C-alpha atoms as one frame of an Amber mdcrd trajectory, in Angstrom:
protein
   0.000   0.000   0.000   1.550   3.387  -0.992   2.372   5.908   1.705  -0.400
   8.388   2.453   0.250  11.613   4.359  -1.400  11.629   7.752  -4.418  13.853
   8.220  -6.282  14.947  11.322  -9.931  15.903  11.092 -10.739  16.306  14.793
 -11.319  19.592  16.632  -8.308  21.888  16.863  -7.029  22.682  20.366  -7.046
  26.283  21.410  -3.810  28.219  20.822  -4.784  31.335  22.776  -2.817  30.454
  25.937   0.279  28.757  24.425   3.423  30.440  23.065   3.784  30.639  19.300
   5.828  27.894  17.705   5.110  25.195  20.318   3.053  22.033  19.996  -0.353
  22.104  21.661  -0.534  20.019  24.859  -2.386  16.729  24.760  -6.049  17.246
  25.625  -8.247  14.196  26.069 -10.848  14.074  23.332  -8.845  16.327  21.014
  -5.839  14.132  20.128  -6.265  10.342  19.970  -3.940   8.173  22.075  -1.536
   6.446  19.708  -1.550   2.659  19.738   2.188   1.980  19.451   3.394  -1.273
  17.874   6.464  -3.118  19.180   8.707  -1.845  16.382   7.749   1.807  16.851
   9.714   4.579  18.546   8.632   7.213  21.051   7.565  10.436  19.379   6.516
  13.924  20.484   4.695  13.853  23.852   5.730  10.231  24.436   9.335  11.355
  25.019   9.774  11.770  28.788  13.352  13.095  28.992  13.833  16.712  30.100
  16.473  17.289  27.423  17.496  15.509  24.220  20.382  15.454  21.762  19.130
  16.606  18.365  20.850  15.329  15.217  20.062  15.714  11.538  20.489  18.164
   8.681  17.213  20.030   9.092  17.989  21.808  12.369  19.965  25.047  12.956
  22.626  23.330  15.073  23.082  19.785  16.376  23.434  19.447  20.122  21.557
  19.137  23.417  18.217  20.949  23.664  15.576  21.234  26.382  12.639  19.048
  25.385  10.404  22.128  25.042  12.815  23.731  22.538  13.155  20.481  20.580
   9.377  20.140  20.401   9.101  23.767  19.255  11.583  23.159  16.422   9.623
  20.100  15.307   6.409  22.113  15.439   7.904  24.891  13.307   8.866  22.336
  10.640   5.490  20.611  10.810   7.242  17.314  11.610   7.650  14.910  14.531
  10.274  14.738  17.241  11.414  11.091  17.114  13.477   9.372  19.821  15.867
   7.204  17.775  18.118   6.147  20.688  16.257   6.046  23.988  19.128   4.483
  25.980  21.595   7.290  25.267  22.111  10.021  27.896  20.458  12.272  26.911
  18.277  10.403  24.383  19.099  11.039  20.706  16.269  12.476  18.613  15.617
  13.491  15.029  12.972  15.731  13.541  11.222  13.984  10.667   7.923  12.794
   9.212   7.491   9.739  11.410   4.728   8.046   9.417   6.799   8.294   6.233
   9.886   7.038   8.095   7.943   4.096   9.536   6.530   3.212   6.117  10.001
   3.218   4.538  11.533   1.121   7.351   8.800  -1.509   7.138   9.036  -1.595
   3.335  12.805  -2.113   3.565  12.398  -4.899   6.152   9.812  -6.616   3.952
  12.097  -6.464   0.902  15.018  -7.891   2.892  12.826 -10.738   4.143  11.633
 -11.498   0.616  15.186 -11.509  -0.724  16.355 -13.790   2.079  13.585 -16.278
   1.339  14.670 -16.501  -2.298  18.038 -18.114  -1.494  18.289 -21.425  -3.351
  20.639 -24.203  -2.218  21.908 -26.720  -4.749  23.563 -29.876  -3.424  26.454
 -31.566  -5.172  27.420 -35.012  -3.919  30.763 -36.745  -4.020  32.233 -40.044
  -2.983  35.540 -40.028  -1.075  37.287 -41.487  -4.152  35.687 -39.383  -6.909
  37.863 -39.522 -10.038  39.161 -36.424 -11.835  36.643 -36.564 -14.693  33.692
 -36.703 -12.292  35.256 -33.971 -10.127  35.514 -31.610 -13.120  31.956 -32.449
 -14.175  30.605 -31.520 -10.719  32.821 -28.431 -10.615  31.247 -27.156 -13.836
  27.750 -27.590 -12.401  28.764 -25.748  -9.221  30.061 -22.821 -11.282  26.724
 -22.596 -13.086  24.745 -22.709  -9.824  26.875 -19.991  -8.198  26.652 -17.805
 -11.305  22.851 -18.026 -11.037  23.018 -16.791  -7.423  22.372 -20.147  -5.757
  24.378 -21.505  -2.839  26.179 -24.797  -3.307  26.231 -27.458  -0.607  29.076
 -29.848  -1.363  28.567 -33.202   0.366  30.722 -36.317   0.583  29.025 -39.508
   1.753  31.087 -42.201   3.459  29.559 -45.630   3.113  30.693 -48.540   5.234
  34.446 -48.562   5.854  35.026 -45.617   3.507  34.875 -43.384   6.610  38.574
 -44.307   6.892  39.123 -41.880   4.001  37.716 -38.856   5.894  40.996 -36.944
   5.502  40.904 -37.512   1.752  37.306 -36.287   1.638  38.256 -33.103   3.493
  41.072 -32.410   1.026  38.644 -32.932  -1.845  36.147 -30.400  -0.462  38.889
 -27.841   0.186  40.154 -28.247  -3.369  36.579 -27.842  -4.608  36.312 -24.508
  -2.748  39.649 -23.278  -4.100  38.634 -24.139  -7.672  35.448 -22.073  -7.205
  37.099 -18.944  -5.757  36.090 -16.812  -8.762  32.442 -17.792  -8.332  31.890
 -18.228  -4.585  33.396 -18.351  -1.119  33.194 -21.137   1.443  31.054 -20.193
   4.441  32.592 -22.885   6.636  35.316 -25.498   6.800  34.362 -29.086   5.908
  32.289 -30.477   8.781  31.827 -34.193   9.451  28.415 -35.238  10.756  27.930
 -38.963  11.088  28.911 -40.449   7.744  28.769 -37.318   5.644  31.012 -34.278
   5.333  29.588 -30.977   4.099  30.742 -27.496   3.143  28.561 -24.552   2.065
  29.723 -22.208  -0.692  27.953 -18.864  -1.211  27.959 -16.950  -4.513  30.044
 -13.798  -4.771  27.763 -10.775  -5.031  28.137  -8.952  -8.313  28.924  -5.240
  -7.966
């Protein structure tokens, strides 16, 4: 859903008794209580600190401000005072359009989640005594998979007494990773689990 600017259609609080350039105080019935989600930050009247450190390019000077002055600056810009680091002393705040900021952050998180879910893993299996011709054949397939953006899981199965050749299997996987250096990088050293040894190779991101 595209971002829509926030609007407020309720009654306007009186400005007769407040200084110019400051936000109106919260008055029950005039400004709805915000239902804050877990991923949201404190904004405006929700900030309880007596002073804050303002950062950003849209303020006269970065530094520590009394909360009333920081709120006044946000009010003058028609934006929100947002507490981006509540644990700092004093808390760090920025003046920005919070609804737009929240929309962009959630959109970015959604895109990252979608991209992460698209990771494809292709498995290539070896025996501990794979001959050179078969090794080169599997190497070619691995290059194709990595070029497509897929991860490659190289696996050597040890059947019966072939577990005695575990050292040879490890050398084979390490050689496999070295041969693929132009296409991907090993995420881990060969790991033996039961009767199989595995190594994961991730594609190199294209610039």
